[in-house]
C-alpha positions in Angstrom: -160.9 182.1 53.8 -162.2 184.7 56.8 -161.7 187.9 55.5 -164.7 190.3 55.9 -164.2 193.4 53.8 -165.3 196.9 54.9 -166.9 199.9 53.6 -166.3 199.8 49.8 -163.5 197.3 49.8 -163.5 193.8 47.7 -161.3 190.9 48.2 -159.8 189.4 45.3 -158.1 185.9 44.7 -155.4 186.2 41.9 -155.5 185.1 39.0 -152.2 183.9 37.2 -151.7 183.8 34.0 -150.4 181.2 31.9 -146.9 180.9 32.4 -145.7 179.6 29.2 -145.8 181.2 25.6 -147.7 179.8 22.7 -144.4 178.8 21.1 -143.8 176.8 24.3 -141.3 178.6 26.1 -141.8 179.0 29.8 -141.3 182.6 31.4 -139.2 182.7 34.5 -141.0 184.1 37.4 -138.7 187.8 37.0 -139.7 188.3 33.9 -143.5 188.2 34.2 -146.0 191.3 35.0 -147.7 191.1 37.9 -151.3 190.0 37.5 -153.9 192.3 37.0 -157.0 189.9 37.0 -158.7 188.0 40.0 -161.7 186.3 41.4 -163.9 188.5 43.8 -164.5 186.1 46.8 -165.7 188.5 49.2 -167.5 192.1 49.2 -167.7 194.9 51.8 -171.6 196.5 52.6 -170.7 199.8 50.7 -169.9 203.0 51.5 -171.8 204.9 53.9 -173.9 207.5 52.2 -175.0 210.9 53.8 -178.1 209.9 55.1 -176.7 206.5 56.7 -177.8 204.3 53.5 -175.3 202.5 51.4 -174.1 202.8 48.1 -174.7 199.6 46.2 -171.5 197.7 45.6 -170.6 196.9 41.6 -169.2 193.8 41.5 -170.3 190.5 43.4 -168.8 187.2 44.4 -167.9 185.1 41.5 -167.2 187.9 39.1 -163.8 188.2 37.6 -162.4 191.7 37.8 -159.3 193.6 36.0 -158.1 196.0 38.7 -155.4 198.7 38.4 -151.7 197.6 38.2 -150.4 198.8 41.9 -154.1 198.6 43.7 -154.6 197.4 46.9 -152.6 195.3 49.8 -151.5 191.8 49.0 -151.6 188.9 51.7 -151.2 185.6 51.8 -153.3 182.9 53.5 -153.2 179.3 53.4 -150.6 179.4 50.3 -153.5 181.6 48.4 -152.5 185.1 47.0 -155.4 187.5 48.2 -155.6 191.6 47.6 -157.8 193.8 49.2 -158.8 196.7 47.2 -161.0 199.8 46.8 -163.7 199.5 45.0 -162.5 202.3 42.7 -159.7 200.4 41.8 -161.8 197.9 39.8 -161.8 198.9 36.7 -163.9 196.5 34.5 -165.8 192.9 34.9 -165.0 190.1 33.0 -167.4 188.1 31.4 
C-alpha cells in the first residue's frame, strides 16, 4: 500500500468480524452491519497549529481502533478494503 494521509488523517485496514454465529449459523453479507474496527496502516503528520508546529497524533501504525459508524472514505487497493478518516473519527484504541 502506498498511501500517505495528509494533516490529521489516518488510513486503516478494515477488520471484518466473523461471519458465523457461535451456534454455527453463517450470516449473509446483506444482514451484517458495517465493521467499525480497523488496524492503523498509515498516519498523517498531524494538524498544523497556529505557530507552525504540528499537533501530535494519538495513534500509531499497528494500533487497532474503533471508529464512528459512517466516518471516512472507503477505498479498495489490491483487493483490500481501507478507510481514510480524520483522527477525530477514531473513538478508541483497543488493546
